[in-house]
Phi, psi and omega in degrees: 000319181294322179296320178298318179298319179299315177301317182298315181294319180299313179298317180299320180296318179296321176298318178298318178301317178298319181294321178299316180296320178296314179299319182296331181280341182266090184263017186293338181280349180272137183272040187285355178276008182243081184296156179287147181293336186229153176071209182266133181277332179204138176266000179281144175260356178218086189298320181297315179294322179296315179297321178296319178298318180298320179293321176296315182294327176298316178296319178295316180300314180298319183298333181263326191259335183264127179217153173261352180295126180071015185257006175065035180092357178248207173226154182220162173267119179263144176283193185267178183299325180290346176249016173061030174056036174288177169238136178236158182299326176304308181294324178294321176296316178298316181296321179291321176299312180297322181297320180287326179288328177268008171063044179246086187293316182299316178296315179305312182298318179296317180298317181292320179298320176297311182301319185290338174302333187249022172291142175274189184293348178259009177074029177233149187280133168300133201286338183223130180235130182285173187293347178262358176098014177260147181292123180254338180218114184273156181086155182276156166247118193303324184298318179294316182293321181289327177292320178294320179297316178295320178299324177293320176300314181294324178297320177299318182288326184275320188245350185082170186238028182267001181274202185286340173247123177276088185303320182300310182290320178299319180296315181297318178299316182297312182297319179295322177293321177301315181295319184292321189250345185239010172240126183291124182299136175088325182257337184065022174284131176285120180278157179282354178181214177272039182202174176069200185135237181299331182269348180196118180213166180237106185300333182285355174278350183284122177227081185306324180299322176301315188290331174295321176296315181301318182300316181284320186291320182260344184084001179272096184288351177293343174299331178290334174288330174295319176304309182300320181292322177302313180291325177299319183290310187282334182262306187278318186275300179295330180301340178291341190241000185249007175056034174083006180285337187083353183290140180241159179274165173300314183222147177194180170268170182291344176270007175090356182269167179293144177256152190268350182296131176283105184279319183202130180052036173087003182210156173237113189294124173260062178203168180279094184236208193292336172281305186301333184304335183285348190298313181303320178297312181301318184283323182302328178304324184289335174277313182302321184270323188237356178068027183292119184297323179298326178294317179295316180300318180295309183295326179296330176291314179293325177299316181297320180295310184290336175295324177292334179279315183097139186303323184273359184246002182293134181241176189267058174153135178215150166291166182298332180268004169105006177280140181294134172239353179238178181222354184266138176258108186215169185301320186311315186270333181279310188292324181288323175293321180300325181300329178294343182287349179292351175290342174089018182292330179204100186296318181296317177295320178301319180289326176293324177291320178297313181298321177292326178295322178297321185289326191276135170214146174271152177247167182300150001267023183247035191262009180273300194293302183297319181290327177290317175298323177300316180298314181294314185285329174294325173300314181295313184290344180258011179081014183256022183229059182287165175280096182297340179294328179249351180230097180277124180256124177273119179294148178298314177242114181298124184294148179285135178275108181244079187287149163247202185294136178294133183293152175245172180275358184281116180282148170270150180056081184303125184285160173282171183281339182268115181286142168272150189264136181296129181282159169285165187274139182293130181290160180287144175300164188272000180298140185276333179241120184245128178291131175280143185297332180292340174275080190293323184269000173072026179268012177065030175207142175262112188208194184296335178299324179287324175299318181298320179297317177296320180301323182293340182238015187298141176069025175255158180241168185301336181273354184270157183286337182264006181288136177233113186303328180298332182273349177270078192293330180261006174056039178261008177085002180221135176264110188211198184295337176298323179287323174299320180297323179295321175294319181300322181294335180243017184300135181078005178287135176232160180206000000 
């Protein structure tokens, strides 16, 4: 019986491999035919291969990050093992953006319905939800909410708003709530949540391209004053202290100096660390889409700095003036810096950064943050991240609308009035060679030996005596075809 099961699993895996290859060849869902109006549209030298890779990586990302466990009948983006597979508004925003770009309406709807379950009384998502569906961090984190709001605008433009979720109205409500509660009155400083402002802000939350869309979409032209304030802070204020590197800190005051508020574990990093690293990507969008000169000037400074470092030598932390404070070479810092190269200041350097971004991946238990940023920025760097607000892409195959219950404004688990503050992301360990989870037996190759191990524990659950956690690759408590699919996606991979 076991031999028959092994044959069955092997055949199933081969079928899965064939399906992956077929899926990879079908790049029609990617919007790469819509080049950006400004700068470089793609840093790839082989667009077809890049698009095929993106589709494969998307399937792999979903197999690890998307789960229905603890999602109340919907689906959610789960963080990694070191974060106990929670869901945060940041991840939900990333997941909704990726879903609309990969033309997956049903997934998008489930993610939004899950997020909306945890809206607070101001119509913004409580920033952290544990794996069982309880609120773990109260109050919003602006970056997650603004990404979700933008994703709703794009969903309206791509799919229309005549279905069970009125994306247009949901987006307008969301954006208006963001302005009311997350923009400091009078100064137009973007707050990190329903707190802070001039005395405490996070520069990597600044996304000027989003705010230009908000101004036109809602008619609230004060969003353009938010844009101006963002550039004043990162160029004029922080620029006084970074010696021309363009590097910004994780946290600071609006005058560019360190702020004294203890954001997490007693400190708020005044250096280019795991939050700040996202800034070149966020700002580069404003040049690619709108040709904003300030965006180009900013990114060209960070490009010049990272060129002196070299694509293969970038580490996970710098002082504002460019001294190393970290030692790990990982996707978080490479891919986001690479995105700034689309301004076109140095095409050869940009391509070296793109190639390094393709190579790098994080492994468990730190595989959420860097790999998700890698997915988003590779989409951007390959010309697959157009401004849907001004460029409507008609999908080849209109997705089927598979509605579940329409979300309501009633939050579950009413939050307290005191917000907990979103932590910075835990850095990657310093080991140079990291075992990928699909290599179950540790022979540094993903092959049939790993399939055999899964076969030996196939169809078992966490409560069973034959369950082996190493074979439960997506950590959903069951060893099944989803785990085989994860091996299929990396079959023949060596390291």
